[in-house]
C-alpha positions as CSV (number, residue, x, y, z in Angstrom):
1,X,0.0,0.0,0.0
2,X,1.4,3.4,-0.9
3,X,1.7,6.2,1.6
4,X,-0.9,8.1,-0.3
5,X,-3.4,5.3,0.2
6,X,-2.5,5.1,3.9
7,X,-3.0,8.9,4.2
8,X,-5.2,10.2,1.4
9,X,-4.5,13.8,2.5
10,X,-0.7,13.5,2.2
11,X,0.9,16.1,-0.1
12,X,3.5,14.2,-2.0
13,X,4.7,16.7,-4.6
14,X,5.8,20.3,-4.6
15,X,3.0,21.2,-6.9
16,X,0.5,19.7,-4.4
17,X,2.1,21.7,-1.6
18,X,2.1,25.0,-3.5
19,X,-1.6,24.5,-4.5
20,X,-2.6,23.7,-0.9
21,X,-0.7,26.8,0.4
22,X,-2.3,29.0,-2.4
23,X,-5.8,27.9,-1.4
24,X,-5.5,28.6,2.3
25,X,-4.4,31.5,4.6
26,X,-1.5,31.5,6.9
27,X,-3.6,30.3,9.9
28,X,-3.5,26.8,8.2
29,X,0.1,26.8,7.0
30,X,1.3,24.6,9.9
31,X,-1.3,22.0,9.2
32,X,-0.5,22.0,5.5
33,X,3.2,21.5,6.2
34,X,2.4,18.6,8.4
35,X,0.5,17.0,5.5
36,X,3.6,17.4,3.2
37,X,5.4,14.1,2.9
38,X,8.0,15.1,0.4
39,X,11.1,13.0,-0.2
40,X,14.3,14.9,-0.7
41,X,14.3,13.9,-4.3
42,X,11.2,16.2,-4.8
43,X,13.7,19.1,-4.4
44,X,16.5,18.0,-6.7
45,X,15.7,20.8,-9.2
46,X,15.8,23.4,-6.5
47,X,19.1,22.4,-4.8
48,X,22.4,24.4,-5.0
49,X,25.3,23.9,-2.7
50,X,28.2,26.0,-1.5
51,X,31.1,25.2,0.8
52,X,31.1,28.8,2.0
53,X,27.5,29.0,3.4
54,X,24.1,27.4,3.2
55,X,22.2,28.5,0.1
56,X,18.7,30.1,-0.2
57,X,16.8,28.6,-3.2
58,X,13.4,30.1,-4.1
59,X,10.8,27.4,-4.8
60,X,8.0,30.0,-5.2
61,X,7.3,33.5,-4.2
62,X,4.0,35.4,-4.6
63,X,2.2,38.1,-2.7
64,X,0.8,35.7,-0.1
65,X,3.8,33.5,0.8
66,X,7.4,32.6,0.0
67,X,8.8,29.0,0.0
68,X,12.5,28.7,0.2
69,X,14.7,25.6,0.2
70,X,17.9,26.0,2.3
71,X,20.7,23.6,1.3
72,X,23.3,23.0,4.0
73,X,26.7,21.4,4.1
74,X,27.7,19.8,7.4
75,X,28.2,22.3,10.3
76,X,26.8,25.3,8.4
77,X,24.8,27.8,10.4
78,X,22.8,31.0,10.0
79,X,23.8,34.2,11.8
80,X,21.4,35.2,14.6
81,X,18.5,37.0,12.9
82,X,14.8,38.0,12.9
83,X,12.3,37.6,10.1
84,X,11.5,41.2,9.1
85,X,8.1,41.0,10.8
86,X,7.0,37.8,8.9
87,X,5.9,34.5,10.3
88,X,8.2,31.6,9.5
89,X,7.7,27.8,9.5
90,X,10.6,25.5,8.9
91,X,10.1,21.9,7.9
92,X,13.1,19.7,8.1
93,X,13.4,17.6,4.8
94,X,16.7,15.9,5.5
95,X,19.2,16.1,8.3
96,X,19.2,17.3,11.9
97,X,19.2,20.9,13.0
98,X,19.7,22.9,16.2
99,X,17.7,26.1,16.7
100,X,18.9,28.6,19.2
101,X,16.5,31.3,20.3
102,X,17.6,34.7,21.7
103,X,15.7,37.5,23.4
104,X,16.9,41.1,23.5
105,X,17.1,42.4,27.1
106,X,16.4,46.0,28.2
107,X,20.0,47.0,27.5
108,X,19.8,45.6,23.9
109,X,21.9,42.6,24.7
110,X,20.9,39.3,23.1
111,X,20.6,36.5,25.6
112,X,20.1,32.8,24.7
113,X,16.7,31.5,25.9
114,X,16.5,28.0,24.6
115,X,17.8,25.5,22.1
116,X,15.9,22.7,20.4
117,X,16.9,20.0,17.9
118,X,14.8,19.0,14.9
119,X,15.0,16.1,12.5
120,X,13.2,15.0,9.3
121,X,9.6,16.0,9.1
122,X,9.7,18.2,12.3
123,X,8.3,21.7,11.9
124,X,9.3,24.7,13.9
125,X,7.7,28.2,14.0
126,X,9.2,31.6,14.6
127,X,7.9,35.2,14.6
128,X,9.7,38.3,15.7
129,X,7.9,38.8,19.1
130,X,9.4,35.4,20.1
131,X,12.9,36.8,19.6
132,X,15.8,36.1,17.3
133,X,17.2,32.8,16.3
134,X,19.9,30.9,14.5
135,X,19.8,27.4,12.8
136,X,22.7,25.0,12.6
137,X,23.1,21.8,10.5
138,X,24.1,19.2,13.1
139,X,24.3,16.4,10.4
140,X,27.6,15.1,9.0
141,X,26.0,15.2,5.6
142,X,24.2,17.6,3.2
143,X,20.9,18.6,4.6
144,X,17.7,20.3,3.5
145,X,15.2,22.6,5.2
146,X,12.1,24.1,3.7
147,X,11.2,27.6,4.9
148,X,7.7,29.1,4.5
149,X,7.1,32.8,5.1
150,X,3.6,34.2,5.4
151,X,4.6,37.0,3.2
152,X,7.9,37.3,1.2
153,X,10.7,38.5,3.4
154,X,12.9,41.1,1.8
155,X,15.2,42.1,4.7
156,X,15.9,41.1,8.3
157,X,18.0,42.2,11.2
158,X,21.2,40.1,11.6
159,X,23.4,40.1,14.7
160,X,27.0,41.2,13.8
161,X,29.4,39.1,15.9
162,X,32.2,41.6,15.5
163,X,30.4,44.7,16.5
164,X,27.8,43.1,18.8
165,X,25.1,45.0,17.0
166,X,22.1,44.2,14.9
167,X,22.3,45.4,11.3
168,X,19.7,45.3,8.5
169,X,20.4,42.8,5.7
170,X,18.7,42.7,2.3
171,X,17.9,39.1,1.4
172,X,18.6,37.4,-2.0
173,X,18.3,34.0,-3.5
174,X,21.1,31.8,-4.7
175,X,18.7,30.2,-7.2
176,X,15.1,30.7,-8.4
177,X,13.1,27.6,-9.5
């Protein structure tokens, strides 16, 4: 019996996922991502890799949402950042990740509040009032994470390790599907 027959609601292709997201509003995005049972092979056409940094690969962007595939080499991590006011859901496609969440205290200092680990099919959620965060690929192999933003994210605040300050960063894609 195929997994689709076992779970008739499962979304098994990127097209099915995009259609489902297009037909709903952001209050249902978490449920839709849970229904997505996409193998890493579904993303082959979207993948690009770099030894310097994880890559941001646009799967789809429209006025309602943005879906980005991040491709990670072992040990790569994001800087500490916010989401420019947008909601963000992350579904782990392949690999294992650590998320570290930070809050800004009254003096403007970022303090670590918690860390969590996620593996394939886990979904995390972040919005700016929850603080800032960073993600790190804990796997010893290439890994994939799918990032869904309730509206496209054009810029965000990034913590500069050298100056200890938050700076604005314009966001770009490494590839566009």
